[in-house]
N, C-alpha and C positions, 0 to 999 in steps of 0.2 A: 353099324356103328355111326353115331351122329357126327356131323361135320361141323367145323367152326363156320358160323354164318357170316361174320364180319370180322376182318382183321384190320385193326387200327394201327397206324404208325405210332411208335413209341411216344413221340412228343404230344400227339393228340390224346393218346391214352392217359398220359400223366396229367394233361390239362383237365380232362374229364374227371379224373380221380380227385384232383385238388378242388375243383369246383363244387364237389359234393361233400368235402370234409367240413366238419364243424370248425369254427374259428378256434385256433389253438389258444389255450389258456392254461399251460402247465404250471404246476406249483413252483415256488422259488425257495431258495435257501441261501444263507450266508456261508461262505467257505473261506478258508485262509488262502491267500494268494499263492503260497508255496505249494498248495495242492489243487490249484485251479487249472492246470494245464489240460486243454481239450474241452473245458466246460464253456457254456455259452452265457454271455452277460444278459441279465434280465432287466437292466436299466442302464442309462448312460452313466459313465464314470467321468467325473470332472476333476480338474487339477485344483487342489487346495491352495497352491501357490505357484508362481512362475518357475519354470525350469530352463536354464539354471537361475538360481536365486541371486546370483552375483555374477558380474562379468569376469571371465577367467581366460587364461591363456591356453591355446591348443598346442603350443610348442615350447621347447626350452629356448630361452633367448633373453632379450632385454625389452622391458616395458618402456615405451617411448611416447612422446607426442608426435603424431605422424608429420605434422608440418615441420618438425625439426629435422626430418630425414630427406626432405625434398631436394632433389639434385644430386644425392649421393650416388656414387658408382664405383666400380673397381679402379677406374683411372682417376677419379676425383672423389675420394672418400670424405665422409663427414666425421666430426668428432663430438662426442657427448661426455659430460661429466657423470661418473657413476655415483649414484646417491643411495646405495645400499642394496639389500637383497630382500625379496618378498618371502616371508615365511610360508611354509606349507601348512594347511589346516588352520590358519589364523588370518585375521584381517590385517593388512599392512598398515603401519602407523605413519610411514613416510609418504610424501607427496612428490610427484615428478613435476618439476618446474621447467621453465624455458631452458633448453640446452642440457637437460639432464636425462638420465635413464636409470632403470633399476633391474638388477638381475632377477629373472622369474623363471620358474620351472612349469612344465605342463600341468595344467590344472590349478595353478596358482591364481589367487585373486588379484585382478588388475588394480593397481594402486591409483589413488586419486591423482588427477592430472594427466594420466596416460590414457591414450585411446587406441593404441596399436602395440604389436609386439614384433620385433625383428628377430628372425631365427639366428641362433648362435653361429651357424655356418657362415653367415654374412657379416660377422664381427671378429674383432680381435683386440685384446688389450695392447695398448701401445706404451703406456707408462701407468704407474699407480694412480688409480682414480679416473683414468681416462680410457674411453672405448672408441675404437675406429669402427665405423659402419660403412659397408661397401655396396649398399643398395638402399633405395627408398622403399617405404611401406605406405599403404593407403590407410585412411581412418577405418578402424575396425578390422584390419588385416590380422590374421592369426589369433583372433579373439572370438569367443562366444559371448554374445551380449545377454543381458537379463531378459528372460522370456523368449529367447530365440528358438528354443525347442517347443515349449508350450507356454501359454499365458495363464494367469490365474482365472479360474472358473471355465476354462476352455474344455469342451467335451473332448477327452483324449481317447476314450474307447466307447463307441456307440453301442446301444442296446443291440443284441443279436450278433455280437462278435464272438467268434470262437477264439479262446485264449491260447496264444502261442508263446514260445520263449521270449519273443520281443516284448509282448504285452506284459509279461511278468516282470521283465527288467524295468520297464517303464513305470509300472505300479510301485516297485520297490524304490525307484528313484524319487517318487513323489511321497514316499513314506506310507503308502496305502497298504495296509496289511490284510484287509478283508474286503471281499466284494460279494454282490448279490448275483447269483447265477440261477439259470432255469434248471429245474429238476430233470434228471435223466428220463428220457422217454422209455416207458416199460413196453417191451416188445415180446409178445408171446410167440414161442416157436413150437410147432407141432409137426412131427413126422408121421406120415401115414403109409400103410402097406403091410400086408401079411409077411412079406419077405424081408422086412427091415428088422434088424437086431441091434442091441447096443454095441459100441465099439469094443467093449471089454470082453465080449463073447466071441467064441470061435464059430464062424459061419458053417453051417451044414450046406449040402448041395441045394442050390436054389435060393440061398439066403445071402444078404449083403449087409455090411455094417452101416450104421447111420453116419453119413458124412455131412448132410446138409444142415442139420441142427447146429453142428459145431462150426462149420465154415461161415454160416450166416450169423451165429452168435458173435464170432470175431468181428465180422463186418459191422454189426450192430454196435458193439462196444467201441469200435474204432470211430464210428460216426457220432457217438454221444448218447447212445441208448443203453438201456439195461436189459440184457436178454433174460427171459424167464422160460425155463424149459417145462414143457408139458408132456414130454415123453413121446413114445411111439404108440400110435393108435392103429388097430387092425382095420381091415377093410369091412367096416360095419357102420352103416349110416348113423344109427343111434349113438354108438360109442363115440364117433367122430363129432357128432353134433353136441354131445354133452361136454366133451373136452373143449370144443371151440367156444361154446357158450361161457364156460368158466374163464377161459382166456380172455374173451371179449369183456367180461365184467371186471377183470382184474388189470387189464393192460390197455395201453393207448393204441396199439397196433398189433395185429395178429397175422402170423404167416403160417400157412400150411404148405409143406413140401410134398410132392407127388399128388396123385389124385386130381390133376388139373387138365389132363388131356381128354379127348372126346371119346372115352370109352364107357361102356355100360357100367364097368366097375368103379369108374372114377366119379366120385360123389362130392367133391369139394364145392363145385358150383351150387349144387342143391343145398348143401349145408349153409353156405353164405346167403343164399336166397331165403332160407328159413329163419335167419337170425335177426333181421331187421331191414328197415327201408334205407335206401332204395334197392339194396342187395347187389346183385352182380351188375357191374357197369360195362366191363370189358371181358370177353372170353375169347382170347386170341389176339396176339400182337404180331404185326407184320414184320417180324424180325427173325434172324437166326443167330445164335440158338435162342430158344425160349418161346417159340410160337404158341404153346398152350397156356401161357401165363394168364391168370385171372386177376382182375382188379375189382374190388367191391368196397361198399361203404355200408355199414350196418349202424343206423341211427347215429351218424356223425363220426364213427370210428372206421379207420381204413382196415381192410381185410385183403390180403394178398395171397393168391395160390400160385406157387412156383412149381416148375416141373420137377420131377424126381431126379433127373440126370444131374449130377453135381455141377458140371460146367455150366449148363443152362441155368440152374438155380443161382449160382453165384454171379454170373454175368448179369442176369436180370435183377439180382440183388443191388448191383451197382446202379442199374438203370431205374429202379423203382423204389426199393427199400430205402436207399440212402437219401433220395430227395424227399421222401415222406418224413423221415426222421428229422431232416434239416428243417422242413417247413413247420413241423410241430414244435421244434425248438426255437423257431423264429429267426433262423439263420437266412442270410440272403442267398437263395438258391440260384440266382442268376450270375454269380461270380464264376469266373473261368476255372475249369479243373486243371490240375497239374498235368502238363503234357510236354512233349519234346518232339522236335521235327527230326525225321529220319527218312532215309531213302530205302524204298522197298526193294528187296533182293530178287523176288520172283513175281511172275504174273499171278494175280488173284482174280478169279471169276466170280460173278455174282448174278443172282436172278434180278433182272430189272423189276422195280416196284417193291423190292424187299430190302430192308435195312440189315446189313450183316455186320457183326462184330467179330473180328478175327484176332485171336491171341498172337502176339509177336514177342520175340526175344530181341533185345537191343545189343548190337555188336559194334564195338568201336572200330573205325577204320581211318586211314589217312585223310579221307575226304569228309569225315564226319560220321555221325551215327547211321547204322543201317538197321532196318527193321526186317528180321527174319521170321517169317510166319511159322507157327507151330501148328501142325495139322494133327487132329485127333478127334475121335468121336465125343459126343457130349457127356458120356458116362465115364470118361477117363480123366480123373481129377488131376493127375500129375502133368497132363498136357497144359493145364492152366497154371499149376504151381511152377512150371518151368518159364512161364511168360513174365515179361517186365511190364507189359501193358496191353492195350487193345487198340486196334485201328477200326475206324467206322467206314464201311462202304455205303455211300449214299444210295438211297433207293432209286435215284434217276440214272445211276451208272450200272453198266454191265460187269464192272470190275475195275481193277486198278492195274496199270502196267508196271512191270519191273522198271526200276530206275526213277519212278515218280517219288516226289516228297510227299510224305504223309504225316499227320499229327498222331502221335502215339499217346493215348491217354493212360497215364501211369497208374498202376494198381498199388497205391500207397495207403 
């Protein structure tokens, strides 16, 4: 059986893969903002007007000239003449003059002459038309000024931003109903192996249902890709090559699961090598799980061979498939991943020089979160389904001691 000649660290392997990819130039389309969640912007979005477009109050209280409140306190209150009430949803016609105030509600437009709002809790009416104030306010206090959120023509959402609920809210605040986004990356998924059958069939002895196509398809969709299924291909070089060629012609990225280890029956590397230049870049990653992972590029398109074991395939999907899709979408791949600090519950050993990824369950405790390792072989998918995240054991370490704080990378 042939051996892996060179095992690259995952970071080096990703860098080599990215260096050989063609410059991403995916298509673009206009979509309604209300259906843009998770999509990636294809161009900068700028504000057509300042936000807010008028100065408004952030509290219920009285619009005042700040200088008229200076020196007011509980023991030495000040007194202002009430000059009316600011209507909601309309511009006030009144003006706050020296020694005056106006009743205003949260969100109300600041009337002319006023530059601050004193909260209702620090006031009380003392006689008709007169308000006692029990503290001073500064210029601009409890007020949002024009353009304090964004200014006109400001870039509010840069190109390459994944749209979240906050961005949708901001776009609606600006009246932007449609934005230009990058087309979803087409990702071809191929399962290989004589023993693999569709999930809707009952397995005979020696057969297993296809897990990887569906777990990876979910990961692809979550990342912003469009999974394209090419079915299950038997252990036949010509059949695998024909299917892989079609996927390569129709998709931006192709993934083959199984057929990546150093076995004479495993032909994924040979197929990748036959489909375009430079072919196989990496055959073997210095990590656990997922050592047999293959990274290749065929005439500018990424081709990834993942192990057949479901845990290995999905963990390495996070390590390699997700970054490739994000790079093709133009997303900033250097942003931090969602993680949480937790204290490890047991000792974890590791082989020095190898990067290990260990599934853990997060358990709440009086002292904070605890990371409880979930042990299981790489073909046991529910060992990963029970996990909240993964912890990384650095290749320079022989393990992590119980009680140490670790970063748990959340599988979201």
